[in-house]
N, C-alpha and C positions, 0 to 999 in steps of 0.2 A: 504493499500499499503506500503510494505517496502522498508524504506528508505538507501540505501546503505552508508557506510560511505565512506568519501573524500578520496580516496588516499594519502598520502602525496609524493611529489617527493621532496625528500633531495636537498640544492643547493650544487652538490659536490663541485664545486670551492671553495666557500668558508668555509665550512667544511676542505678544505686540507690545506686552505691558515693558519685557527685556531689549525691543526694539526702540523702543521709546526712551529709555532712558540711553541706549547706545546713541543714538542721533542729538539726544539733547545733550551728550556729554560734546568735551572738547569746543571746539566753534565750528562749526560745516560754514559759516556765512564766510568765511575767510577764504577756504576754497569753493563754494559756490558761487562766488563774485567770478571766479574765472571762469567759470562754465556759461558767463553770459552769451557766449555767439550760437552759443547752441541753439537756447531759444530764440533769438534772432531769426535764425536760419528757420526753425521749424515755422514761426510765427512765417516769413517770407514765401515757405513751402504749401501751406497751407492754404493762404490766398485768400483770406475772409474776408466779407465784406465789412465797411466798418459799420459800427452799431453793432453786432454781431456778438451774442449771447453767450461768454467764452469761459469754461471752467475750467481753473488748474488743480488737479488732483495731486497730493502729495508734492505739494508745491514748494516745499524748503525755504529755502532763503527769497525765491522770487523771483526765477530768470527768464521763466514764461510770463510768469505774471505779468511781469512789466513789459517784456516785450508785446504782450498782447495788446497792454495797456496803450501805450506809444502808438500805436495804431489805431487809436479810437475804438475798442471794442467795449463790451462792457462785461465787466470780470470778474468773477467770483473765487478767492483765492482759496484753498483748506491745506490741512496739514493735522496732524494730530499733535505736532511737537509745537506749544504753544509761542515758545521763545524763539521757533525759525520764524513764525510766522512777524509775532512781533519785527526782527528785524528788514521783514520784506515792505511792512508797514511803514516803516523809519526812512526808507530808500523811496516810496513811491510818495511819503509826503514830501520828499524833498525834490521831486519830480514837479511834484501838483495834480497826481491820478487821484481819481475817485475811486477807488477798488472795496470792494465787497468783503470780507475776511470772515471767514470762518474757518471753528474747530472741525474734524472731522475726520472720522476712519473711512481709508479708501474702499473697506470693503463693505460699508454700510453707509452709502452719502445720504443726507440727509435733506433730498430733492427729489421730486417729483418726476413721473416717467416723462421724457423727451421735454427737459426745463430748457435743454442748451442748443443752439445750433452746432456749438464745438466742444467738445470735452479732450485740451491737452493735460501730457505728464511727460518732462524731462528727469529722468533717471533718477525715477521718484515711486510710479504705482508697481514698478519692476521687485521692489523688496518687497513686495506683502506677503506673508506666508500664505494664504490662503487664494494661490493667482486664480482657480475658475471664479470663484466667485468676486475680484477684484474686478476680472474681465466684464462679466455679468454687469457688474456695476458702471462700469464707463458704457456698455451698452443704454442701459437702462435709462442712462440721465442724457444720454442723445437724443437727439429727434430724429425723426427717419428722413435721410438726406442729409444729415449731418455728416460730421468729420470728427471723428477720434484721431489726436494729432499724438507719437508719443517720439522720444527718444531714449534709444534702449540698450545699454552696451553688449556687446554680443559673445557667446562664450569663449570665443578664443582669444577675444581684443586682450589689450593689457590689462586693462581692468576685470573683465572675465576670468583670466590668470591671477590675478593679483586675490580676490576672492578664495579661486581654489586653495592658494597658499594660506590663506589664514584659516581658511578649512581643514587644511591639512595639520594645523595647530592647536585651534582651538575647535571641538567637534560642534557645528551646526548642528541646531535642533533637531531630533528624529524624525526623521517623515517628512521635511521641507526642501521642496525640490530649490535647485539654483535660479535665483534673478536671472540671472543669463540667458533662461531660457526666452522671456522676452524679448530677446534679438535674434530668434532662431527660427527663421523662414517657415519650415514646418509648422512649427509650434503656434506659431502665429495664423497659419494658414487652418489649424485644427480650429485653433480658440473662434478667431474673430471668422473664418469665413463663411458660416452656417448662416449669419446675420449680417454682410457684407454686399454691398455691389461693387463693389471696387477695395482693394488693395494693394497701397502703391508700400514698395520699401526700396528705399535708398540706401545705401552701403556710405558711410560718410567717415571722416576723422578728425578727432581734436586734439590739438598737440600739446603735452603736459611738460610745461613750460618749467624750471625751475634751476635753481645756482648752481647744482649737483645735482647726481644721485643722493646723497646723504643726506642734501637738504628736502628732498622730496620725501624721504625718509623722517625727517624728524618734523616737519612739517606734517603727515599726516600721522603719525605717532598721538603728538600735541591735538591735534585739530579736527581728524575727520573721524567721525563715533568709532563706525566698527573697527578700526585700526587701531585707535586709543584702547578701546574696550579688551581688543586680542591682546594688545603687551600688559595691560593692568590682570590679566587672568593667569600671566606665565611668570615661572621664577626666573631670576638671574640668565640660566642656560636656556632658558627657553626664548626668552627676549632677544637671549643674541644671535640663535638661532634662526627667528622668525626675521631679523633684522639682514642677518646674511641670503637665507632666500630672497627679499624684496631686492638687495640689491643685486643679486643674481640676475632678477627679471627684470630690472631696470637696465642691466646689460646686457640682455638678451635684444631689447626693444628701441634702445636708446639709439639717433642719428646723428648725435651732436656730437665733433668731433675737438671738441677746446673745452672739457672738463663739465660741461655744464650739460643738462638734461634734456632733451627732445624726445620724447617718446610718443610715437602716433598711437592715440586711443580710437579703436574703431568702433564706432556704434553703427545700428541699425535706426535710421529715422521712417517711422510707419506713420503711414496715413492710409487709414479705413472712412472708406464713406459707408456710412450704414443704411441698410438695403430700407 
């Protein structure tokens, strides 16, 4: 008789509590602002008419939020980490934008069906633990004929590989799949295809530019929540091993030849037109 393995059912509530603490640690805003060009590129690619109702999900410190507000859209910006929304709110106030900010769980959005013309997320919703539920929520709140736009790190990208390294040193929650699935063409097709009139996936690249490889490790260790928490979870030997693996990864991707760091980070720009 063949014994089937027991399916592990993740405790999503507990996982999200830990994730909230991780993303709220360090200071993601410093790193997040370096990614602003991704939000601007997505806004241009989606080409929504001015005045469109746009929801930014897992908005972080507001890169996509600001990009769409700058194009005169009616933007609602959401995240479940209050401090990140506070940073975005300050940025919006400095530029004079009127944006609706709300604390919200990407897996349980507090909005009516078909409430938005466009729903967007840049390197945000991909980190939800219950991926099918998060995708279903994006589809639910987007009107028929509207667009869902995302920027998601791909499995073999610099960041996809970085998260594999972190997972090798600090075990991820049991039963939770890789965030990089959101950058996988097959997964995107299986998840959004049945509800889409069209799916466009464009392969793009973001350059991680730092003073040196050591500078990147220093900044991410201090400021980027998942890396920050990973180092805290390890003893001195474990921290040294994680740092060594990160530096080896950078060496593999780095195209700079002057001692600085320029590591191309591949990501998928995804635009789903809802059927």
